[in-house]
Z-matrix of the N, CA and C atoms (Angstrom, degrees):
N
C 1 1.464
C 2 1.523 1 108.50
N 3 1.328 2 117.39 1 116.47
C 4 1.452 3 122.45 2 -176.55
C 5 1.523 4 112.46 3 -87.52
N 6 1.319 5 114.95 4 153.54
C 7 1.452 6 122.19 5 163.60
C 8 1.521 7 105.82 6 -102.69
N 9 1.318 8 116.91 7 115.83
C 10 1.460 9 121.23 8 -179.24
C 11 1.525 10 109.31 9 -85.89
N 12 1.324 11 116.89 10 128.40
C 13 1.462 12 122.18 11 175.99
C 14 1.519 13 106.08 12 -107.87
N 15 1.325 14 115.89 13 107.71
C 16 1.459 15 121.68 14 -166.35
C 17 1.527 16 111.19 15 -112.25
N 18 1.335 17 116.63 16 119.65
C 19 1.458 18 120.55 17 174.90
C 20 1.519 19 110.40 18 -80.24
N 21 1.336 20 116.62 19 121.57
C 22 1.466 21 119.71 20 -173.40
C 23 1.525 22 113.13 21 -102.05
N 24 1.335 23 118.15 22 10.57
C 25 1.452 24 119.73 23 173.98
C 26 1.516 25 114.24 24 85.85
N 27 1.335 26 116.32 25 -171.53
C 28 1.469 27 120.74 26 -172.74
C 29 1.514 28 115.18 27 -74.06
N 30 1.329 29 118.60 28 -15.49
C 31 1.462 30 118.00 29 177.02
C 32 1.511 31 115.62 30 152.83
N 33 1.329 32 117.94 31 -48.85
C 34 1.460 33 120.99 32 -176.83
C 35 1.527 34 110.62 33 -76.15
N 36 1.336 35 115.48 34 147.80
C 37 1.460 36 120.80 35 -174.85
C 38 1.526 37 112.70 36 -60.40
N 39 1.344 38 117.59 37 -33.43
C 40 1.470 39 119.33 38 -177.28
C 41 1.522 40 112.92 39 -69.93
N 42 1.337 41 117.56 40 -11.21
C 43 1.464 42 120.22 41 177.24
C 44 1.528 43 112.85 42 -99.67
N 45 1.316 44 117.42 43 7.71
C 46 1.470 45 120.49 44 169.42
C 47 1.525 46 106.89 45 -79.74
N 48 1.322 47 117.35 46 120.25
C 49 1.461 48 120.49 47 -176.90
C 50 1.532 49 110.67 48 -63.70
N 51 1.339 50 117.51 49 144.23
C 52 1.463 51 120.11 50 -178.82
C 53 1.520 52 113.83 51 -53.89
N 54 1.332 53 117.51 52 -38.92
C 55 1.468 54 120.39 53 -179.49
C 56 1.531 55 110.67 54 -65.09
N 57 1.333 56 116.87 55 -38.96
C 58 1.464 57 120.41 56 178.11
C 59 1.520 58 110.33 57 -63.92
N 60 1.310 59 117.32 58 -45.16
C 61 1.468 60 120.68 59 179.46
C 62 1.523 61 110.61 60 -63.27
N 63 1.319 62 116.55 61 -42.31
C 64 1.467 63 120.89 62 179.86
C 65 1.525 64 111.02 63 -60.29
N 66 1.337 65 116.90 64 -46.85
C 67 1.463 66 120.35 65 -178.19
C 68 1.524 67 112.09 66 -69.86
N 69 1.341 68 116.99 67 -37.19
C 70 1.465 69 119.53 68 179.68
C 71 1.525 70 111.02 69 -59.03
N 72 1.320 71 116.20 70 -37.54
C 73 1.466 72 119.65 71 -177.00
C 74 1.525 73 112.54 72 -77.64
N 75 1.344 74 117.14 73 -6.39
C 76 1.469 75 119.58 74 173.67
C 77 1.527 76 111.50 75 -89.57
N 78 1.336 77 117.45 76 -7.77
C 79 1.458 78 121.18 77 -176.38
C 80 1.528 79 110.87 78 -81.06
N 81 1.310 80 114.45 79 158.01
C 82 1.462 81 121.06 80 172.70
C 83 1.523 82 111.77 81 -97.08
N 84 1.335 83 115.60 82 -21.14
C 85 1.465 84 121.76 83 179.20
C 86 1.525 85 107.91 84 -135.84
N 87 1.339 86 116.46 85 130.93
C 88 1.461 87 121.10 86 172.88
C 89 1.522 88 108.87 87 -114.95
N 90 1.337 89 115.36 88 132.40
C 91 1.460 90 122.77 89 -176.39
C 92 1.522 91 107.42 90 -122.71
N 93 1.339 92 116.83 91 132.34
C 94 1.456 93 118.57 92 178.72
C 95 1.505 94 111.80 93 175.65
N 96 1.328 95 115.34 94 176.34
C 97 1.448 96 120.56 95 173.32
C 98 1.523 97 110.48 96 -68.75
N 99 1.317 98 116.01 97 163.05
C 100 1.470 99 120.70 98 -175.20
C 101 1.524 100 111.59 99 -56.41
N 102 1.346 101 118.15 100 -47.63
C 103 1.468 102 120.21 101 -178.28
C 104 1.521 103 110.80 102 -62.50
N 105 1.311 104 117.60 103 -37.66
C 106 1.465 105 120.01 104 -179.02
C 107 1.522 106 111.30 105 -70.16
N 108 1.307 107 117.11 106 -40.16
C 109 1.462 108 119.99 107 177.96
C 110 1.526 109 111.10 108 -63.62
N 111 1.333 110 117.11 109 -34.47
C 112 1.462 111 120.76 110 -179.39
C 113 1.529 112 112.40 111 -67.48
N 114 1.323 113 117.75 112 -14.18
C 115 1.469 114 120.94 113 176.98
C 116 1.529 115 112.24 114 -71.93
N 117 1.343 116 116.82 115 -10.88
C 118 1.461 117 121.21 116 -176.56
C 119 1.534 118 110.25 117 -125.77
N 120 1.349 119 116.85 118 64.61
C 121 1.469 120 119.63 119 -177.04
C 122 1.524 121 113.26 120 -66.86
N 123 1.340 122 116.57 121 -20.44
C 124 1.467 123 120.27 122 -178.60
C 125 1.522 124 112.71 123 -90.87
N 126 1.344 125 117.78 124 5.39
C 127 1.463 126 120.59 125 178.61
C 128 1.517 127 109.47 126 -76.74
N 129 1.331 128 117.19 127 127.40
C 130 1.455 129 120.88 128 -174.95
C 131 1.512 130 115.60 129 -102.60
N 132 1.337 131 117.92 130 1.22
C 133 1.457 132 120.65 131 -178.20
C 134 1.526 133 112.31 132 -89.36
N 135 1.319 134 115.22 133 -162.28
C 136 1.462 135 121.73 134 -179.73
C 137 1.525 136 110.20 135 -78.73
N 138 1.333 137 115.89 136 138.28
C 139 1.459 138 121.04 137 176.55
C 140 1.525 139 109.83 138 -116.59
N 141 1.305 140 115.75 139 140.95
C 142 1.462 141 121.75 140 179.06
C 143 1.525 142 108.27 141 -130.18
N 144 1.335 143 116.42 142 116.23
C 145 1.459 144 119.85 143 179.37
C 146 1.527 145 110.03 144 -83.27
N 147 1.308 146 115.82 145 133.30
C 148 1.467 147 121.12 146 179.18
C 149 1.522 148 109.08 147 -76.61
N 150 1.319 149 116.30 148 127.47
C 151 1.459 150 122.27 149 175.89
C 152 1.511 151 110.73 150 -115.16
N 153 1.308 152 115.84 151 -155.80
C 154 1.464 153 120.74 152 -178.14
C 155 1.530 154 112.48 153 -83.73
N 156 1.327 155 116.58 154 -17.95
C 157 1.470 156 120.84 155 -175.25
C 158 1.523 157 109.62 156 -86.97
N 159 1.328 158 115.99 157 87.56
C 160 1.467 159 120.76 158 -176.90
C 161 1.530 160 111.68 159 -68.76
N 162 1.342 161 120.28 160 -41.29
C 163 1.471 162 118.77 161 176.23
C 164 1.528 163 112.18 162 -57.01
N 165 1.342 164 117.27 163 -39.00
C 166 1.463 165 120.04 164 178.33
C 167 1.524 166 110.83 165 -64.62
N 168 1.331 167 116.51 166 -38.75
C 169 1.470 168 120.68 167 177.90
C 170 1.520 169 110.81 168 -62.48
N 171 1.329 170 117.24 169 -45.22
C 172 1.457 171 120.53 170 -178.75
C 173 1.530 172 111.10 171 -65.79
N 174 1.327 173 116.81 172 -37.73
C 175 1.470 174 120.44 173 176.10
C 176 1.527 175 110.12 174 -62.08
N 177 1.314 176 116.40 175 -43.28
C 178 1.465 177 121.98 176 177.17
C 179 1.531 178 110.51 177 -57.95
N 180 1.337 179 116.28 178 -47.03
C 181 1.464 180 120.44 179 -177.60
C 182 1.528 181 111.52 180 -66.51
N 183 1.330 182 115.93 181 -41.24
C 184 1.469 183 119.60 182 179.03
C 185 1.525 184 110.84 183 -61.13
N 186 1.331 185 116.59 184 -40.45
C 187 1.461 186 120.32 185 179.10
C 188 1.527 187 110.77 186 -64.61
N 189 1.315 188 117.43 187 -44.99
C 190 1.469 189 120.45 188 179.26
C 191 1.529 190 110.78 189 -65.35
N 192 1.320 191 116.55 190 -32.68
C 193 1.457 192 120.00 191 177.93
C 194 1.527 193 110.60 192 -66.43
N 195 1.336 194 116.63 193 -42.92
C 196 1.467 195 120.38 194 177.48
C 197 1.524 196 111.69 195 -63.50
N 198 1.325 197 115.87 196 -30.90
C 199 1.460 198 120.56 197 178.01
C 200 1.530 199 112.31 198 -77.13
N 201 1.336 200 116.12 199 -5.65
C 202 1.465 201 119.77 200 179.12
C 203 1.510 202 113.70 201 76.72
N 204 1.335 203 117.26 202 25.81
C 205 1.458 204 120.65 203 -177.22
C 206 1.525 205 110.31 204 -95.50
N 207 1.305 206 115.45 205 135.55
C 208 1.462 207 122.56 206 -177.97
C 209 1.531 208 108.72 207 -77.49
N 210 1.339 209 116.11 208 122.90
C 211 1.458 210 121.60 209 -175.05
C 212 1.523 211 111.46 210 -114.07
N 213 1.312 212 115.31 211 143.13
C 214 1.451 213 121.48 212 172.91
C 215 1.519 214 109.40 213 -122.17
N 216 1.325 215 116.81 214 125.75
C 217 1.461 216 122.04 215 177.51
C 218 1.521 217 107.72 216 -102.73
N 219 1.320 218 116.37 217 116.22
C 220 1.459 219 122.41 218 -177.67
C 221 1.525 220 109.42 219 -89.95
N 222 1.326 221 116.75 220 120.99
C 223 1.466 222 120.25 221 178.42
C 224 1.521 223 108.74 222 -120.41
N 225 1.313 224 115.90 223 141.82
C 226 1.463 225 120.57 224 179.13
C 227 1.524 226 110.27 225 -64.49
N 228 1.322 227 115.78 226 145.87
C 229 1.457 228 120.67 227 177.18
C 230 1.510 229 112.03 228 66.79
N 231 1.334 230 115.70 229 -128.16
C 232 1.463 231 122.26 230 -178.95
C 233 1.521 232 109.22 231 -113.53
N 234 1.335 233 118.98 232 136.60
C 235 1.468 234 120.95 233 -178.11
C 236 1.523 235 114.32 234 -59.38
N 237 1.338 236 117.47 235 -24.58
C 238 1.458 237 120.11 236 -177.19
C 239 1.511 238 114.82 237 -79.93
N 240 1.342 239 117.47 238 -4.95
C 241 1.461 240 120.84 239 -177.22
C 242 1.526 241 110.42 240 -120.44
N 243 1.334 242 116.36 241 99.91
C 244 1.462 243 122.43 242 170.98
C 245 1.531 244 112.20 243 51.80
N 246 1.318 245 115.25 244 57.72
C 247 1.463 246 120.58 245 179.74
C 248 1.528 247 109.20 246 -124.83
N 249 1.333 248 115.55 247 -166.58
C 250 1.461 249 121.32 248 176.69
C 251 1.528 250 113.36 249 -75.84
N 252 1.316 251 117.75 250 -5.28
C 253 1.461 252 119.78 251 -173.51
C 254 1.531 253 113.56 252 -55.87
N 255 1.337 254 121.16 253 -45.41
C 256 1.469 255 118.86 254 178.57
C 257 1.533 256 112.69 255 -58.95
N 258 1.338 257 116.62 256 -40.99
C 259 1.462 258 120.59 257 177.99
C 260 1.524 259 110.66 258 -62.20
N 261 1.314 260 117.13 259 -43.51
C 262 1.469 261 120.77 260 -179.57
C 263 1.526 262 110.98 261 -65.41
N 264 1.332 263 116.93 262 -36.68
C 265 1.468 264 120.13 263 179.22
C 266 1.526 265 111.26 264 -68.16
N 267 1.345 266 116.74 265 -30.90
C 268 1.467 267 119.65 266 177.34
C 269 1.523 268 111.29 267 -77.39
N 270 1.328 269 116.73 268 -25.13
C 271 1.457 270 120.99 269 -171.32
C 272 1.524 271 114.01 270 -97.16
N 273 1.323 272 117.47 271 -22.37
C 274 1.454 273 121.77 272 -177.22
C 275 1.533 274 109.29 273 -134.34
N 276 1.328 275 118.00 274 152.65
C 277 1.463 276 119.86 275 175.92
C 278 1.527 277 110.00 276 -56.64
N 279 1.331 278 118.80 277 128.62
C 280 1.466 279 120.94 278 -177.28
C 281 1.525 280 113.75 279 -54.87
N 282 1.339 281 116.96 280 -29.54
C 283 1.464 282 118.59 281 -179.58
C 284 1.525 283 112.47 282 -69.48
N 285 1.337 284 117.19 283 -13.44
C 286 1.464 285 119.80 284 175.84
C 287 1.522 286 112.54 285 -83.86
N 288 1.337 287 116.97 286 -11.70
C 289 1.458 288 121.34 287 -175.40
C 290 1.528 289 110.75 288 -97.17
N 291 1.313 290 115.60 289 130.40
C 292 1.464 291 121.32 290 171.14
C 293 1.515 292 107.56 291 -116.46
N 294 1.325 293 116.58 292 116.90
C 295 1.466 294 122.06 293 -173.14
C 296 1.524 295 109.62 294 -103.07
N 297 1.329 296 115.40 295 129.28
C 298 1.468 297 121.03 296 179.99
C 299 1.529 298 107.90 297 -120.54
N 300 1.325 299 118.35 298 123.98
C 301 1.462 300 120.61 299 -173.07
C 302 1.522 301 113.01 300 -71.75
N 303 1.326 302 113.70 301 160.86
C 304 1.457 303 121.83 302 174.25
C 305 1.516 304 109.34 303 -139.05
N 306 1.318 305 117.19 304 -177.65
C 307 1.465 306 122.78 305 -179.81
C 308 1.523 307 108.04 306 -94.52
N 309 1.321 308 116.79 307 118.98
C 310 1.460 309 119.31 308 -179.11
C 311 1.532 310 110.38 309 -78.12
N 312 1.328 311 116.13 310 155.50
C 313 1.462 312 119.79 311 178.39
C 314 1.524 313 111.45 312 -63.56
N 315 1.333 314 117.42 313 -32.39
C 316 1.460 315 120.28 314 178.22
C 317 1.524 316 110.55 315 -70.47
N 318 1.326 317 116.75 316 -42.60
C 319 1.463 318 121.10 317 174.90
C 320 1.523 319 110.05 318 -57.73
N 321 1.309 320 116.15 319 -42.60
C 322 1.464 321 121.74 320 178.91
C 323 1.527 322 110.60 321 -61.11
N 324 1.351 323 117.27 322 -46.17
C 325 1.456 324 120.43 323 -179.32
C 326 1.526 325 111.25 324 -63.47
N 327 1.325 326 117.72 325 -44.29
C 328 1.467 327 119.42 326 177.68
C 329 1.526 328 110.84 327 -58.06
N 330 1.318 329 117.26 328 -40.41
C 331 1.465 330 120.45 329 178.79
C 332 1.529 331 110.90 330 -65.17
N 333 1.326 332 117.08 331 -42.63
C 334 1.465 333 120.47 332 -177.28
C 335 1.524 334 112.02 333 -65.60
N 336 1.341 335 117.65 334 -32.43
C 337 1.464 336 119.57 335 179.76
C 338 1.529 337 111.70 336 -93.92
N 339 1.341 338 116.31 337 -1.03
C 340 1.462 339 121.37 338 173.32
C 341 1.509 340 114.81 339 69.72
N 342 1.320 341 117.01 340 35.08
C 343 1.466 342 121.30 341 -177.58
C 344 1.529 343 109.38 342 -119.62
N 345 1.352 344 118.32 343 127.86
C 346 1.466 345 119.60 344 177.07
C 347 1.527 346 110.72 345 -67.72
N 348 1.334 347 114.99 346 151.72
C 349 1.468 348 117.87 347 -176.75
C 350 1.518 349 112.59 348 -131.13
N 351 1.334 350 117.25 349 24.18
C 352 1.461 351 120.43 350 -178.72
C 353 1.529 352 112.35 351 -65.36
N 354 1.337 353 117.39 352 -24.45
C 355 1.472 354 118.98 353 179.95
C 356 1.524 355 111.80 354 -115.22
N 357 1.324 356 117.48 355 18.96
C 358 1.466 357 120.73 356 -178.38
C 359 1.528 358 111.23 357 -77.59
N 360 1.323 359 115.49 358 147.14
C 361 1.457 360 120.93 359 167.48
C 362 1.527 361 106.71 360 -85.11
N 363 1.318 362 116.68 361 126.16
C 364 1.467 363 121.55 362 -176.88
C 365 1.523 364 108.06 363 -115.74
N 366 1.322 365 115.72 364 122.93
C 367 1.463 366 120.28 365 -177.72
C 368 1.526 367 109.86 366 -135.71
N 369 1.314 368 115.37 367 162.55
C 370 1.460 369 121.83 368 173.87
C 371 1.517 370 108.64 369 -121.18
N 372 1.325 371 116.40 370 135.38
C 373 1.456 372 120.37 371 177.85
C 374 1.522 373 112.00 372 -86.83
N 375 1.326 374 117.49 373 -4.65
C 376 1.464 375 120.49 374 177.18
C 377 1.531 376 108.77 375 -69.44
N 378 1.301 377 116.82 376 111.59
C 379 1.455 378 120.55 377 178.32
C 380 1.511 379 114.58 378 79.30
N 381 1.325 380 118.45 379 4.74
C 382 1.464 381 121.32 380 -179.36
C 383 1.532 382 109.66 381 -103.51
N 384 1.315 383 116.42 382 145.09
C 385 1.462 384 120.28 383 176.02
C 386 1.522 385 108.83 384 -69.73
N 387 1.327 386 116.59 385 121.76
C 388 1.459 387 120.85 386 -175.63
C 389 1.529 388 111.06 387 -64.63
N 390 1.336 389 117.21 388 -21.64
C 391 1.471 390 120.69 389 -179.41
C 392 1.521 391 112.28 390 -63.71
N 393 1.320 392 118.15 391 -19.74
C 394 1.461 393 121.27 392 -179.88
C 395 1.529 394 112.26 393 -74.93
N 396 1.327 395 116.85 394 -18.09
C 397 1.454 396 120.25 395 -170.42
C 398 1.529 397 115.04 396 -64.66
N 399 1.349 398 120.53 397 -44.61
C 400 1.470 399 118.51 398 -178.22
C 401 1.531 400 113.57 399 -54.08
N 402 1.316 401 117.21 400 -42.40
C 403 1.469 402 119.13 401 179.10
C 404 1.523 403 111.14 402 -61.54
N 405 1.326 404 116.98 403 -42.02
C 406 1.468 405 120.69 404 -179.31
C 407 1.525 406 110.43 405 -64.36
N 408 1.330 407 116.51 406 -41.07
C 409 1.470 408 120.09 407 179.81
C 410 1.520 409 110.80 408 -67.86
N 411 1.327 410 117.94 409 -39.04
C 412 1.467 411 120.56 410 177.98
C 413 1.524 412 111.64 411 -64.52
N 414 1.322 413 116.80 412 -38.18
C 415 1.464 414 121.20 413 -172.75
C 416 1.524 415 113.79 414 -82.13
N 417 1.324 416 118.49 415 -11.55
C 418 1.460 417 120.78 416 -173.00
C 419 1.522 418 111.07 417 -131.99
N 420 1.327 419 115.53 418 138.12
C 421 1.464 420 120.56 419 179.88
C 422 1.520 421 111.82 420 -72.45
N 423 1.327 422 116.67 421 -30.72
C 424 1.464 423 121.58 422 -178.67
C 425 1.530 424 108.13 423 -131.18
N 426 1.325 425 116.01 424 126.67
C 427 1.463 426 121.38 425 179.49
C 428 1.528 427 108.93 426 -129.39
N 429 1.314 428 116.23 427 125.95
C 430 1.454 429 121.50 428 174.26
C 431 1.516 430 108.92 429 -106.87
N 432 1.338 431 116.55 430 134.85
C 433 1.465 432 120.34 431 -172.15
C 434 1.524 433 110.34 432 -128.50
N 435 1.333 434 115.57 433 123.54
C 436 1.460 435 120.71 434 164.72
C 437 1.520 436 105.85 435 -82.11
N 438 1.309 437 116.91 436 112.70
C 439 1.461 438 120.81 437 -169.93
C 440 1.520 439 111.30 438 -85.12
N 441 1.325 440 115.32 439 -179.95
C 442 1.454 441 119.66 440 -174.18
C 443 1.508 442 114.82 441 -122.99
N 444 1.340 443 118.79 442 37.99
C 445 1.461 444 120.42 443 176.95
C 446 1.507 445 112.46 444 129.79
N 447 1.346 446 115.33 445 178.89
C 448 1.460 447 119.97 446 -171.37
C 449 1.523 448 113.60 447 -68.20
N 450 1.321 449 118.65 448 -26.50
C 451 1.457 450 120.14 449 179.52
C 452 1.516 451 112.70 450 -90.45
N 453 1.317 452 117.37 451 -1.14
C 454 1.468 453 120.61 452 -172.36
C 455 1.527 454 113.65 453 -61.78
N 456 1.350 455 120.77 454 -47.81
C 457 1.474 456 118.53 455 -178.61
C 458 1.528 457 112.70 456 -57.48
N 459 1.332 458 116.95 457 -45.40
C 460 1.465 459 119.98 458 179.48
C 461 1.527 460 111.36 459 -64.59
N 462 1.326 461 115.93 460 -41.95
C 463 1.473 462 120.46 461 -178.69
C 464 1.525 463 110.71 462 -65.23
N 465 1.332 464 115.96 463 -42.52
C 466 1.468 465 120.45 464 179.75
C 467 1.519 466 110.62 465 -63.19
N 468 1.346 467 117.12 466 -46.03
C 469 1.464 468 119.87 467 -177.69
C 470 1.526 469 111.87 468 -70.11
N 471 1.323 470 117.78 469 -32.35
C 472 1.466 471 120.06 470 175.06
C 473 1.525 472 110.36 471 -62.94
N 474 1.315 473 116.54 472 -40.53
C 475 1.463 474 120.55 473 177.89
C 476 1.528 475 110.87 474 -64.54
N 477 1.348 476 116.70 475 -42.07
C 478 1.466 477 119.70 476 178.91
C 479 1.521 478 110.96 477 -61.41
N 480 1.330 479 116.94 478 -42.20
C 481 1.467 480 120.19 479 178.32
C 482 1.524 481 111.07 480 -62.35
N 483 1.321 482 117.19 481 -41.36
C 484 1.463 483 121.10 482 178.76
C 485 1.523 484 111.13 483 -59.54
N 486 1.341 485 115.55 484 -31.68
C 487 1.467 486 120.85 485 -179.72
C 488 1.522 487 112.32 486 -91.46
N 489 1.333 488 117.14 487 8.30
C 490 1.464 489 121.26 488 176.47
C 491 1.507 490 115.13 489 80.24
N 492 1.324 491 118.36 490 16.43
C 493 1.464 492 121.85 491 179.61
C 494 1.523 493 108.31 492 -97.22
N 495 1.341 494 115.89 493 105.90
C 496 1.462 495 120.65 494 -175.40
C 497 1.529 496 113.14 495 -119.38
N 498 1.323 497 115.92 496 -32.40
C 499 1.471 498 120.55 497 -169.37
C 500 1.525 499 111.76 498 -87.00
N 501 1.312 500 116.98 499 61.56
C 502 1.463 501 122.10 500 177.51
C 503 1.532 502 109.10 501 -133.80
N 504 1.323 503 115.38 502 148.65
C 505 1.461 504 120.70 503 171.82
C 506 1.524 505 107.51 504 -95.45
N 507 1.320 506 116.20 505 135.20
C 508 1.468 507 121.60 506 -174.74
C 509 1.531 508 109.58 507 -120.38
N 510 1.329 509 115.20 508 127.14
C 511 1.461 510 121.55 509 173.11
C 512 1.525 511 108.45 510 -111.07
N 513 1.312 512 115.69 511 134.69
C 514 1.466 513 121.43 512 175.12
C 515 1.521 514 107.87 513 -123.61
N 516 1.327 515 116.10 514 121.15
C 517 1.462 516 121.46 515 177.89
C 518 1.516 517 110.17 516 -107.27
N 519 1.338 518 116.22 517 124.47
C 520 1.464 519 121.55 518 -179.71
C 521 1.526 520 110.49 519 -115.30
N 522 1.316 521 115.96 520 142.68
C 523 1.470 522 122.12 521 175.45
C 524 1.530 523 111.50 522 49.25
N 525 1.311 524 115.33 523 45.70
C 526 1.459 525 120.52 524 -173.17
C 527 1.519 526 112.02 525 -62.48
N 528 1.332 527 114.86 526 135.45
C 529 1.472 528 126.49 527 179.91
C 530 1.523 529 112.96 528 81.67
N 531 1.352 530 118.10 529 -11.50
C 532 1.460 531 120.83 530 177.58
C 533 1.530 532 110.56 531 -87.42
N 534 1.336 533 116.16 532 168.80
C 535 1.461 534 120.60 533 -179.93
C 536 1.525 535 112.43 534 -62.02
N 537 1.320 536 116.99 535 -31.28
C 538 1.470 537 120.93 536 -179.62
C 539 1.527 538 112.34 537 -94.88
N 540 1.323 539 115.97 538 26.38
C 541 1.469 540 120.48 539 177.71
C 542 1.529 541 110.65 540 -57.27
N 543 1.325 542 114.87 541 140.49
C 544 1.464 543 120.61 542 175.80
C 545 1.521 544 108.85 543 -140.80
N 546 1.337 545 116.43 544 129.96
C 547 1.460 546 121.77 545 175.94
C 548 1.518 547 107.80 546 -122.78
N 549 1.324 548 116.49 547 121.30
C 550 1.460 549 121.58 548 -178.13
C 551 1.523 550 110.01 549 -118.17
N 552 1.319 551 115.34 550 145.25
C 553 1.462 552 121.72 551 -179.80
C 554 1.523 553 108.13 552 -127.90
N 555 1.318 554 115.71 553 135.86
C 556 1.459 555 119.12 554 178.80
C 557 1.514 556 111.30 555 -166.78
N 558 1.304 557 115.58 556 -174.01
C 559 1.459 558 121.19 557 177.29
C 560 1.526 559 109.51 558 -83.21
N 561 1.318 560 115.21 559 170.33
C 562 1.466 561 119.93 560 175.20
C 563 1.523 562 109.76 561 -59.14
N 564 1.335 563 115.82 562 -44.19
C 565 1.467 564 120.45 563 -177.59
C 566 1.533 565 111.13 564 -63.71
N 567 1.324 566 117.22 565 -45.22
C 568 1.471 567 119.78 566 -179.07
C 569 1.528 568 111.92 567 -63.27
N 570 1.327 569 115.99 568 -36.81
C 571 1.465 570 119.97 569 -175.98
C 572 1.519 571 111.64 570 -71.74
N 573 1.331 572 117.49 571 -16.28
C 574 1.469 573 120.38 572 177.66
C 575 1.524 574 111.63 573 -60.33
N 576 1.332 575 117.63 574 -25.83
C 577 1.452 576 120.35 575 -179.31
C 578 1.515 577 113.86 576 -99.92
N 579 1.322 578 116.65 577 9.17
C 580 1.462 579 120.14 578 -175.08
C 581 1.528 580 111.38 579 -82.67
N 582 1.325 581 115.60 580 130.05
C 583 1.467 582 121.52 581 172.40
C 584 1.517 583 106.75 582 -107.30
N 585 1.300 584 116.97 583 100.75
C 586 1.464 585 121.82 584 -174.28
C 587 1.521 586 111.02 585 -90.74
N 588 1.321 587 115.78 586 166.22
C 589 1.448 588 120.57 587 173.07
C 590 1.519 589 110.50 588 -69.01
N 591 1.314 590 116.26 589 167.41
C 592 1.463 591 120.93 590 -174.39
C 593 1.525 592 111.90 591 -66.24
N 594 1.336 593 117.59 592 -34.70
C 595 1.468 594 121.71 593 -179.14
C 596 1.522 595 108.62 594 -95.11
N 597 1.318 596 116.72 595 97.42
C 598 1.465 597 118.46 596 -178.98
C 599 1.520 598 111.56 597 -146.48
N 600 1.326 599 114.92 598 154.88
C 601 1.463 600 123.25 599 172.29
C 602 1.525 601 107.36 600 -134.47
N 603 1.339 602 116.06 601 163.57
C 604 1.462 603 120.67 602 -175.96
C 605 1.523 604 111.44 603 -131.10
N 606 1.325 605 114.90 604 152.65
C 607 1.460 606 122.48 605 168.77
C 608 1.528 607 107.09 606 -129.63
N 609 1.326 608 116.42 607 130.18
C 610 1.462 609 122.23 608 179.35
C 611 1.523 610 107.82 609 -118.91
N 612 1.354 611 116.11 610 126.81
C 613 1.457 612 121.46 611 -171.42
C 614 1.534 613 110.24 612 -124.05
N 615 1.331 614 115.76 613 134.43
C 616 1.459 615 121.85 614 168.26
C 617 1.523 616 106.45 615 -98.40
N 618 1.326 617 116.73 616 98.34
C 619 1.471 618 120.31 617 -172.43
C 620 1.517 619 112.60 618 -64.79
N 621 1.324 620 118.48 619 -24.08
C 622 1.467 621 120.32 620 179.38
C 623 1.528 622 111.39 621 -67.31
N 624 1.309 623 117.73 622 -24.22
C 625 1.471 624 120.95 623 -178.07
C 626 1.527 625 113.04 624 -105.38
N 627 1.328 626 117.57 625 4.61
C 628 1.467 627 120.85 626 -178.22
C 629 1.529 628 111.24 627 -103.93
């Protein structure tokens, strides 16, 4: 009995890959954040919303596993990029996990701005010390960032300015794939005053090295 780890894309229903939707509907239990669960209104099985209590979630999953119930864990974007996958691999035998890729919000943003990202440094500010960022930006021509909230773009660019990093182009993508999607481009200095929506990611480019 597998635990399916399903990447549901950047947010909008049309970016859920057909294979992910097909497999999700074969499950008896779907686990995920509220927005991810809402992507499957036609699912008739048990739903479990992920909260802050991770031990409780793992206990829930272990019980359903003992009951022989097929579970699908819905993760935003792609499971291989800053998702629950590492936690699941530590908590369950890896051979019980079947991972199905999705489109990450950062991948989506790179596509929308038409910039390749095969050599980009990709980081997440969730749980990371922001002081590490200037070195990463200096060392890499292209940096993709999973940010940490609505003030993150301004906070990140203010830190870069403090460290003397000015000559970069900054893209901020908000509510990507939704009807109210917004993608803004500006300098490090201009982005210091940006108040972005809560769902955002960033790309920082050194055009001299691209």
